[in-house]
DRENRODO-328088 format. One record per residue (C-alpha): x negated, y negated, z negated; residue number from 1. Coordinates in nm, 3 decimals. Each point is the difference from the previous one (the first is absolute). Layout:
residues N
{pt {X Y Z} NUM}
...
***
This chain:
residues 118
{pt {-14.700 -19.037 -21.449} 1}
{pt {0.024 -0.076 -0.386} 2}
{pt {0.082 0.340 -0.093} 3}
{pt {-0.356 0.073 0.158} 4}
{pt {-0.151 -0.335 -0.197} 5}
{pt {0.200 0.117 -0.287} 6}
{pt {-0.167 0.346 -0.018} 7}
{pt {-0.350 -0.071 0.095} 8}
{pt {-0.028 -0.313 -0.229} 9}
{pt {-0.006 0.284 -0.276} 10}
{pt {-0.329 0.148 0.061} 11}
{pt {-0.174 -0.286 0.092} 12}
{pt {0.079 -0.188 -0.304} 13}
{pt {-0.125 0.289 -0.141} 14}
{pt {-0.338 -0.009 0.205} 15}
{pt {0.020 -0.386 -0.035} 16}
{pt {-0.060 0.036 -0.418} 17}
{pt {-0.250 0.270 0.062} 18}
{pt {-0.163 -0.187 0.239} 19}
{pt {0.013 -0.341 -0.245} 20}
{pt {-0.149 0.257 -0.310} 21}
{pt {-0.254 0.094 0.216} 22}
{pt {-0.118 -0.396 0.020} 23}
{pt {0.075 0.038 0.389} 24}
{pt {-0.137 0.332 0.080} 25}
{pt {0.222 0.249 0.182} 26}
{pt {-0.182 0.390 -0.023} 27}
{pt {0.027 0.191 0.300} 28}
{pt {0.319 0.211 -0.196} 29}
{pt {0.185 -0.304 -0.022} 30}
{pt {-0.060 -0.163 0.367} 31}
{pt {0.136 0.389 0.115} 32}
{pt {0.274 0.069 -0.253} 33}
{pt {0.145 -0.375 -0.017} 34}
{pt {0.065 -0.013 0.354} 35}
{pt {0.174 0.355 0.023} 36}
{pt {0.216 -0.045 -0.313} 37}
{pt {0.104 -0.298 0.140} 38}
{pt {0.131 0.152 0.355} 39}
{pt {0.169 0.284 -0.228} 40}
{pt {0.154 -0.275 -0.216} 41}
{pt {0.136 -0.101 0.289} 42}
{pt {0.129 0.281 0.156} 43}
{pt {0.103 0.113 -0.264} 44}
{pt {0.211 -0.305 -0.065} 45}
{pt {0.188 0.018 0.355} 46}
{pt {0.017 0.332 -0.061} 47}
{pt {0.441 -0.063 -0.008} 48}
{pt {-0.033 -0.156 0.354} 49}
{pt {-0.152 0.320 0.168} 50}
{pt {0.306 0.136 0.058} 51}
{pt {0.095 -0.340 0.198} 52}
{pt {-0.270 0.012 0.251} 53}
{pt {0.036 0.360 0.074} 54}
{pt {0.355 -0.078 0.062} 55}
{pt {0.198 0.205 -0.254} 56}
{pt {0.235 -0.291 -0.066} 57}
{pt {0.178 0.197 -0.274} 58}
{pt {-0.274 0.075 -0.220} 59}
{pt {-0.094 -0.335 0.037} 60}
{pt {0.320 -0.141 -0.126} 61}
{pt {0.017 0.234 -0.248} 62}
{pt {-0.311 -0.102 -0.152} 63}
{pt {0.027 -0.362 0.078} 64}
{pt {0.307 0.011 -0.267} 65}
{pt {-0.167 0.268 -0.266} 66}
{pt {-0.180 -0.233 -0.308} 67}
{pt {-0.219 0.348 -0.010} 68}
{pt {-0.183 -0.141 0.254} 69}
{pt {-0.123 -0.235 -0.286} 70}
{pt {-0.306 0.313 -0.059} 71}
{pt {-0.128 -0.182 0.383} 72}
{pt {-0.143 -0.297 -0.140} 73}
{pt {0.344 -0.164 -0.085} 74}
{pt {0.087 0.031 0.355} 75}
{pt {0.377 -0.035 -0.060} 76}
{pt {0.019 -0.278 -0.188} 77}
{pt {-0.220 -0.191 0.256} 78}
{pt {0.202 0.123 0.272} 79}
{pt {0.282 -0.161 -0.227} 80}
{pt {-0.187 -0.388 -0.053} 81}
{pt {-0.280 0.017 0.281} 82}
{pt {0.006 -0.298 0.214} 83}
{pt {-0.192 -0.065 0.362} 84}
{pt {-0.303 -0.183 -0.093} 85}
{pt {-0.306 -0.022 0.182} 86}
{pt {-0.226 -0.003 -0.355} 87}
{pt {0.040 0.380 -0.009} 88}
{pt {-0.179 -0.010 0.366} 89}
{pt {-0.202 -0.232 -0.177} 90}
{pt {-0.098 0.162 -0.302} 91}
{pt {-0.087 0.318 0.175} 92}
{pt {-0.239 -0.154 0.236} 93}
{pt {-0.151 -0.124 -0.300} 94}
{pt {-0.067 0.294 -0.164} 95}
{pt {-0.134 0.142 0.260} 96}
{pt {-0.262 -0.261 0.062} 97}
{pt {-0.118 -0.004 -0.368} 98}
{pt {-0.053 0.343 0.015} 99}
{pt {-0.196 -0.038 0.334} 100}
{pt {-0.202 -0.277 -0.179} 101}
{pt {-0.081 0.182 -0.320} 102}
{pt {-0.107 0.318 0.227} 103}
{pt {-0.226 -0.231 0.205} 104}
{pt {-0.109 -0.194 -0.299} 105}
{pt {-0.152 0.332 -0.171} 106}
{pt {-0.162 0.128 0.309} 107}
{pt {-0.198 -0.372 0.017} 108}
{pt {-0.085 0.052 -0.390} 109}
{pt {-0.092 0.306 0.029} 110}
{pt {-0.209 -0.063 0.333} 111}
{pt {-0.158 -0.245 -0.188} 112}
{pt {-0.096 0.192 -0.304} 113}
{pt {-0.142 0.264 0.192} 114}
{pt {-0.254 -0.271 0.185} 115}
{pt {-0.120 -0.153 -0.329} 116}
{pt {-0.061 0.344 -0.176} 117}
{pt {-0.379 0.008 0.025} 118}
***
């Protein structure tokens, strides 16, 4: 779970910075591209684990012991240092909830602006 969270955190933080610089407003582009980038980076981060899911144990063990797997958001290094923690799940849920909250807030603000327009 930690690779998924770390992979998704990179575009999440970029989106958060953009959101803050835009003074708490999110464009439709940000609301679509941000979560898509989070999903793509989360998948990229776990590419070295795909052979294990497909029961290709030889390829999985070869990739698991190859430092070149660090191109997948430091996957090799994280595997060597990782510990099981509920905090990764908590971080993932908080990221997802905050993305939904921003989208919900943006819809609410847009509706208010349309109602206030003459």
